[in-house]
Structures are given as C-alpha cells and as structure tokens.
N, C-alpha and C positions, 0 to 999 in steps of 0.2 A: 505493499500500499504505500502510496506517495501523498504528501501533503505540500501545499505552497507556502513559500516563505517569502513572496513578493511582497514589496511595501506599496504597489500599485500606486506611484507617484503622479498617474495622471489625473486623479481626483482634484478638484479646485485649489484646495490648501495643501495637497500632499498628504494629507491624514486620510486614515481609511473609515473613520467613523462617519456613518451618514453619507457615504458615497452614492448611494441611489437617489439621493434628493435631487441630483441635477445630472445624472448619468446619461449617456448616450449608449443604447443597449441594441445590439445587432441580433435579429432572429435567425438563426440558421435551421432550415428544414433538412436534416441530413441527407435524405435520398436525393435531394435535387442541387444541392450545393456543389460538391466536386467529387468525382469517382476516381479513387486512387489507384483501384487494380483493375479497372477496364472491363468490369462486368456489366456496365450500363446502369448501376446502381450507386448513388452518392454513399459516402463511408467517411469514417473517422481520418483515414490516411489522406484522403483528399482535403478534408478540413485542416488538418496539419500542414498540408502543404501550401494552403492558401493563407495561414496565419500572418504572414508578411504584409498581404493585401490588407487585411483587416486592421493592423496595425497603421499602415500608411493612410487608410481611410479615415482613422482618428476615433475608433469606438473604445468605449471603455469595458464592455461587458459583452458575452456572447450568451443568448438563450438559445439553448436547443431543445427543439420539440422532441419527443420521446426516441431514445436511442436503445431502449431495453429490448430484451427477447420479446417477440410478437409475432403473432401470425400475419400482421398487418391487414387485418380486416377493415381497421379504420386509421390507416396511414401511422400507425404506431400507438394510438391512443387505446388500444386494446393490449394492455401489458401482461405477458405472462410470467415475468420474472424481473423485479426490480433491481435484482443483484447481478444481472447478467446483461451484457450488451449483445444485441441481436447479431447473429453471425454475419448477416448482410452488411452490417456496419464495421465490423471489427471485434475487438476482444476487450475486456475490462482494462488489461494491462495498457492498451492503446487509449483508452479513455482517461486513464490516470496520467499517461504521458502527455496527452492533449492539454488535459487541465494544467499540468505543470509547465508546459511550453507557452501556453497562452499568458499564464501568470508572469512569466519572466519577461513577456513584452507588455507587462501592465494591463492585462486584459482579463477580467474576471470571467467564471463560468456560472451559469444559471441554468438549472435542469427542471424539467416538466415532472411534476406528480399528479396523478390521476385520482382523487380520492372516491369519485362516485362510482366506479367499476373497475373491473379487471378484466382479462381475456377469458372467454370460456375454455381456453388451454391451460389457465392458472392452475396449479396443483389443488388449491382449495376448492375450486368449481368441479374439477374432475372428480374430486373425492366426494363433494356433495352430490354429483350425479349418480354415482355408483352406491350411495348410502340410501337408506331407506326414508320415507317421509317421517318427520319429527326427529330426525337424529341430528346430534350436535353438529355434524359437518354441514347441514342445510341452514343451521342458525346463524350462520355468517352472511347469508344471502337472504331474498325475499321470496320464498317458495310459499304457495297458496294454492289451496283448492279452487277450482273453476267455479263459475256460477251454473245454476241450472241443476236438474235432477242428475244428470250424469256427468255435471263437471266440465262441459264442452264449451261453455263460455269463459272467456277470460274475466280474471277478477275485477278489472275496471275497463272502461273505455278510453283510458288515457292515450293522448297522441303522442308518438315519438319525436324528439327534435329531428330524427331522420326521416319523417313521415311514416305513416302505418302505426300499428299497435306497439305496445310496450310489454307484451307477455307473450312468452313461449312455452308451450307444453312439453312436458317430458314423457318419457316411456319408462314405465316400470320394468323391473328385471324380468318378469313373467311376459312381458310384450305388450301389456295393458296400458292404455293411456294413464299418464300420472299427473302430478301437481305441475302448476304453471310457475315460471320464475320471472322475475321483474328485469326489464331492460330498458331504460330510458332513452337509449340509443340502439344501436344495432342488437340483435340476437346474440351475437359474438361478444357482447359487452355486458355481462350480468352485473346487476347493481348490487352493491354490498350493504349490509346492515350495520349502521354505525352505531346501534345499541350495543353491539356485541363487542366486549373487551378485546377480544383478539384483534379486531379490525383497526381500533384505535392504537393498541400496542404495536402492531405490525408497521403502520405508516410512520409512527415516532421513529421506530427502529430504522426505517428506510431513510427518513431525514438524516440520522446520525451517521448512516452509512455513507451516504454522500457527502455530507459535511466534513466527515473525517478524511474525505479523499481530496479535499481542497475546494470543493463547490462553495460559492459564496452566496447562493440564493437559489429559492425554490420558486417556480412558477406554479401555481395552483389552478389546474384545469376544471372548468365547470364548478367553479367553487360554492355556488349558491345551491347545490343539487343534492349532496349526499344525505342529508337528513330527511325523512319520510314521515307522513302522517300514517302511524300505524292501523288506523281505522280504513285507510284506503277509500276514501269517500269518492263520490263522482265530481268531476270536475265540471262545474256549470256556472257560466257568467263570470263576471270580474270578482276577484278574490280579494278581501281586504288584506292590507299589509301584514305580512308574517302568517297569513292564514291559508297560502297555498299549500296543497298537500305534498309538493316536492320542490319548491323553490323558495329560499329565502326564509327558512324556518329558524326560530330563534335558538334551536340546540346547536346550530352550526358554530356559534361564536365561543361555546366552550371548547369545541374541538381546536380551532384556530387559537385559542388561548394556550393550549396544550402544545401546539406546534410553535407559538412564539416563545415559550419557555425553554424549548430545545434549542432555537435559533440563538437566543440570548445567552445560552450556557456557554458558547465558545467564546475565547479571547477576544477574537474579531467576530462581533455579532453577525450572523448571517441575515439575509434579507427574504422576506416573504412578498410575493406579489400575486394579487389574485385575479382570476378572469371573472369578473361580476358583472353579469348583464341584467341592470335593474334601472328602471325608469325613476324610481323614486330616490331623490338624491339624500334624503335623510336616512333611508334604510342602507343605501351605498355606504354612507359615512361611517356607520355602525362598525363595518369591518375594519376600519381605520384607526379604531381608537388604539391609544398607547400600548396595550397589551394584546393587540391581535397583529393584523397585516401591516407592513410598512406602506405598501402602495397598492394600487389596483388599476387595472386597464380602464381607460376612457373611451368606452364605445360609442358614447352618446355623440361625441365630436367625430369620430370617425365616420359615423353613418349619415350626418348631416349633408345637405347638398353644397354645392358652390354658390352660396348666397351670403352676403355680408351679415345682413341682420341675424340669420339663422348661425352662423358659425360665432358671431359676437355673443349672442344668447347663450350658446353652448360653453364658450370660454369662461362667460361670468359665472354661469351656474356651477362649473366644475370648480372654480376658484372658491366661490362660496361654500361649496359643501366641503372642500378641504380645510379651509381655515379653521373651523372649531376644534379639529382634531390633529392640527399641526402636522398633516401629512403632505406631502409634495404630490402635486397632479402628475398624471402622465399623459404623453401625447403621441398619438401614431396615425398614419394614414391607411394602413393596411396590416394584413397578418396573412397566415396560410389558409384562412377561411373565407377571404373577402376579395372581391373583384378589385383588381390592381388600380391605383389611383389614375395611371395615364389613360386607362380604358374609361373608368368611371366618370370622371370629370369631363369627358368628351361627349356625355350623353344628355339628352334633353332632361331627364330626370336623373341628376348627379349624386343623388343619395344613395344609400345602400340599405337594402333590407332583404333578409332570406328569402322571404315569401315572394318576392317580387322578381327574384333571379330567373331568367328564362334564356332560351336560345334566340338567335337572331335580333338582338337589341342594336338598333344603328349607334355608331360611335364615330365622332370626328376627332381622330387621333392627334392631329395637329393641336387642336384647342385643348385636348386632354393633356399634352405633354406640356403645353404652356401653363396651363393651371397646376398641373403637378409640380412644376418648379417654382411657382409662387407659394404653393401650398407648403414645400419643403422649408421656404424661409419663414413662414407664418409659425409653422410648428416649432422649428428650430429655436425661435425668438421667445417663445413662451415659458414662463418659469415652471421649474420640475424637471422631469426626466423624459427622454425623447427615445421611442422605440422605433427601430428601421427594419423592415422586413426585406430579407435577401433580394436583391434584383431591383427594388424600387430606386437605389442609388443609380441604377443603370437606365431607368426610364422604361423598364421592361412592361409592354401591354398585356392584359389578359388574353391568353391563347384561346380563343372561341371557336376554332374550327378543328379541333382535335377530333380524329376519326372516332365515330361512336364505339367501334370495337375497343379502342384503346383506353375508354374511360374506366376508372377504377373506384371513384369516390362512392360510397353507399348511399349519399344523398342522390345521385343520380338514379341508382337502381331502386330504391325505396319509393321514390316518387313516380315510379314506372316511366321515367324518361322524361318528365316534364323539368325538373330542375336540372340544368347542366352540371351542377355540383361544383367542386372546388378544385379540381384537377388543372382548370386552366391557369390558376396563380401558382402551381406547383411544378410547372415544366422546368426542367434542369437549365440552370443557368449557362448563359454563353461566355466563355473566357477568352476564346480566340476568333479571329474574323472569319475563319474557314477551318476546315476539318470535318470529319464524319459526325462529330458530337460537338463541335466549336469549342473544342478545349475541355469540356465537361469531363472527358474520360480519353483514353488513348485512341478511341475509335475501334477498338476490336470488338465491342459489342453496341448494339443501339442503346441510346438511353431509355430508361424505363418507362418514360412518356416521351412520345416523338417531338422534337423541336421544329418549328416553321422553318421553312425555307427564308433565307434572309436574316435568321436570328443573329448570324455573327455580326450584323451591322449594329447591333446593341452591345456587343462584347466589350469586356474590359479592354483587350487589345485595341479596338476601333476607337475608345474614348479616352484612353489614358492621356494621350498627347494633345487632345483638343480641348482648348481652354474653354470653349463655349458648349461643350458636353454636359450631361446630366451628371455624369461621374465627377467632373470637375467641379460642378457647382457643389455637390455633396462634400467633397473634401475641403473646398473653402469654407463651406458653412461650418463644417465641424471644427475646422482650425480657428476660425473667428469665435465661435462659441466658446472654445476653450480659453482662448487668450483674452477675451473680453470680460473684466470683473462684473460689469452689469448684467451680463448673460449667464454668469454663474450664480448669482445672487437670486434672492426672490422679490425683490422690489418689482411692482407692475402697477401701472396706472394708464387707464384710457386717456385719449386727446380727442378733442373735438374734430370732426372729420364729416365729409358730405355723405349723402346716402351712397351705399354701394361700396365705401371704403372702411378698411378696418385700420385704426391708427392706435398705437400704444407706445409707452416708454418704458424701459428698462434702465433703471438707474436715473442719473440727472441728464444725462447727454446723447443717449441712444435712442432713437426712434425707429419703429417697425413700422412702414405703410404697405398695405395689400390693396390693390385697386382691383375690384371684383365689379366695378361700373361700366357703362357701355362707352365711356369717353375717357380720354387721357386726362390726368390730374397734374396740376402744375406742382412742383416739388416746393416746400417750405425752404425757408433759408436753412443752410446747413454748412459745415465746414468741410465735410468729406462723404463721399459714399463708401461704406464698408462692404457692401455686397449688394447685388442686384440679381435677379432672377432672369431678366432679358435685358435688351438694350434700353437705354434711357435717351430719349431723343428731345432736343431743344429744351433741357432741364424739366422734363415732364415724365411721369409715369404712366406707360401705356394701360390699357386694359389687361386683366389676367396677369399682372406683374407684381411683383413685390420688392421692396427695398428696405435696406438697413443704413440708416443716415446717423452721422455724428452731427449734433445740433450744437 
C-alpha cells in the first residue's frame, strides 16, 4: 500500500486545509480518457501517461468515476468489489501508483462511492439470491413479496431513474417464482438496506481503504437516495419535503455524519462531495452543515438555459444557500451524464433535462462553441470550486449520430430507444489529429465507442499551439484563476448591468462581464483585459462573449 506525502502547493496559500474551497477538479471517465494497452478501452495506464497534460492544464484534483471491479452494466456504477480495480482498467497497484504520481505533481485524487446500490455480481447479492426468503443474507437488501394473490405484481409502482419499473422478481431454488428485490436504477443494481449495520460498517471501511491509499476525497453518487420508507407507500402527486419514500429522507444525515467523522480522522482531513439533485435549496444546504459534506454539486446552474436572468438567478440562489452553512459553492457545465455544453448551448432550448433528451434535436455548433467559451469564463470567475468534465476543455460536441448498435447506456434500452442516453458525451477523447483512434490508443483495437470522422480536429495536438483554441482558453483561464488573489478568495458582488448581461466583481478591481444579449456592449473603463472568450472589437463586448477586466 502506498500513501501520498505531497504538500500540494498548488492550493491558494500553499496550505492543504480547505483546499476544496476553490479547487479546479477535473473529471476523468476512465473508459474514455486514454487507452494505455491498445485494447480499445481507457485504463489507468492511459491516465498515468497523460498526467503531464493535466498538470499543464492546471487542475488541482482528478475525480475518477468508478474504476472498481464491475460488469459495467451501468458504466461502472454497478460495483462488484470496492477493493479491486476492474481488470479492464488495471490493478490496485496501478491505482496506488497513479495516486502517488498525481500527488507528486500537486494533483489530488477523488474517487466515487455509490451507497445506494451494488452490482448484482457483488458477493453480498449473490449470497442473498442463493439464500432463502427471510435469511440474514437478504436483510442487506430490499426483498419483498409481490402484490396480488400469487405475488405476481411488484411491491410498488415506483418508476426507475432509468425508466421502467424498480422491482425484479427472483426464482426460488425449486424453480418457482420468488420474492422481488428493489432497484431504483437498473435490475443489475440492487438497492442496499441502510438500516442494516453491515451496510454502514462496510462503507465506512471502504472509505478508510481508499483514504489510506492517499485518496483526498470521495464523490458520493446519488447521495439523496439510499434511505427508504420501509412501508413502501404509493408515490402519488407532489411529496412534502423529506416525505418522499426514497429521496432526501432525514435518515441520510446520520449516515453522512458517520462518513464525515471518518474523513476528519486523518491528519489531512479528506473531502466529501455529494451528488445532490434537489430543487429545495434549504433541504440541499442541510447536507453541507459543518459535520456532514464539505461540498455538493450544483445541478441547478448546469441545467439552466443560456439566459442572463436565469443564470443570474441560479448564481444568487446558490450563493444564498451556501452562505448560512459556510460551504463553498461548486460550478460545472457538464459531466458524464449531461449533454456537452458545445452542443447544448447551440440549441433553441439550451437548458438540460433528462426527460427532454431526444434524438435529432437541431444544434448550431458555431453558436454553441462561442457560448461554451463564454460560459467557461463565467464559471471560472465564480467563487467556490470548479469542476471540468474531460473533453470540455477541447470544446468537444455531443456525438449524436452513434450507430444504434453501438449504444450501451441502459437509459437508451430501458426507454425502449426513445432516450438516446449518455453515450454521446462518453466517446473517447482525441489526442492526435489523425490515427485509427486519434491517439486514444495505439490503434490496434477500435475504441469502445466509435469516434466520429473529423474527431481529430478537436484533438489536443490540433489545439495545443493555437492561441485561439478552446484548450488555450482553458489553460489561460486556469492560470489566471490561480494567479489572481481575487479569484482565489470568496468576495463576490453584483454590479449594475443592462438586460442580457451578467456583471460581477471579485475583490476590488476584477470585473467579469458576460454578454448574453443580442447586441454588442461597450466596455466600461478598465486598465487591462485579463482574459476574453472571443475577440473584442472597438472596445466592445460582442454577444455571447465574456471578459475579465482589471478596473
């Protein structure tokens, strides 16, 4: 076992305490980042080979989506063994080396934990299926008799996050139909029963397992869903806050207080960041109290359209929600579940919602790219931490013409082909301008998802020496963000601006302007331009452009 001894001097003051408050965190989806052994699937060897790229980009930490042993029924979020790396990605020893090598470059590591469910190939669930109804092995999950005289109806009519039902019926050892088990996602992801002491103890042990190997933080997947109402009521109409049968139940907070105690037990405290999809900002903020999580993802901002009033409203409500609990906001434009901003911002409806995702939605990629550049400066100037999904720094569009036979996401299959799913934002990255897989691998095997013709035009090689590229913009953005004290602090104040314009100050003399209106905006008096997302003509800010000014 290896542990990190790096001082992580990249943080604002050079100190490690509270590093997450203004960190830039880069999300790596291992299957699609870089292929080190040429088998068509991204792996840890590939990530290790690209650590210099991430260091030059200027990130403070890497968040890895699950790299654990998994059948990959849901991209690794169906975990079979938290203490083993999936062979497609490498070995535990390679993970330890990666953590240490990243630390030597001043880059921390964050890993995913999925408390709501495990894989149906997890030893616990295989033992539960082999055991009889009522057995101790089944108590770690939610097994129930079905409805109706023969038990042929599922225990509830709850709808899965992946469409379809949430219960699957088992078969008894004698071949007769048996009990049903709960899965809020795919059938291969049985939900855990968090009332069972084994479940709590196991997850706290898993946290320690990875913290002991130098991991600096944990990202908590579907953090509002592990606790269930044991009466399994019907889900009818709107639910009062805290009364939903499987979302945002009060018992969650005791779980995360236990996790926080584990995180705080280390000499350098570890960080917890939650995936919390909640519209109620007060309920959202409860997860960020001083003895629970340090931060949580800001999905409201990510889902808003390219509209000044809506984005400003989201920024203000986010700042207001975090202030009482003294937690830093987080800002991101996308992740491995969401349509990429270069595509989304070019649509007539540039907001994001899972229910609205469909095939063949028209997109103006030129407009989307221009707005994505401006959005990068907007998010980079806001107080708090910044999350960057791999490939957004290259301006990658959503790949929306993947062959139907290549799609793998359960969202596509469980919606019976209506929802295109999330594969379009998971297409392997292009590193070189040409080659069979554009430098993703050595070309001996095709990439696990096909890359489009022309993908090399977005590659690191094609952009790295172009001062006008998206990659150059992000490198400059992160460099200025690190060097400017105002952008590392927490001061934030709106300034007066016309309709369609977002304007705010960071510190005394740094002004961020984003023009989302239909016409150019005259720039206010300033001493210098720190960074602009596009060309500034005649001392004015064109539409869909952002600028950082020294005033």
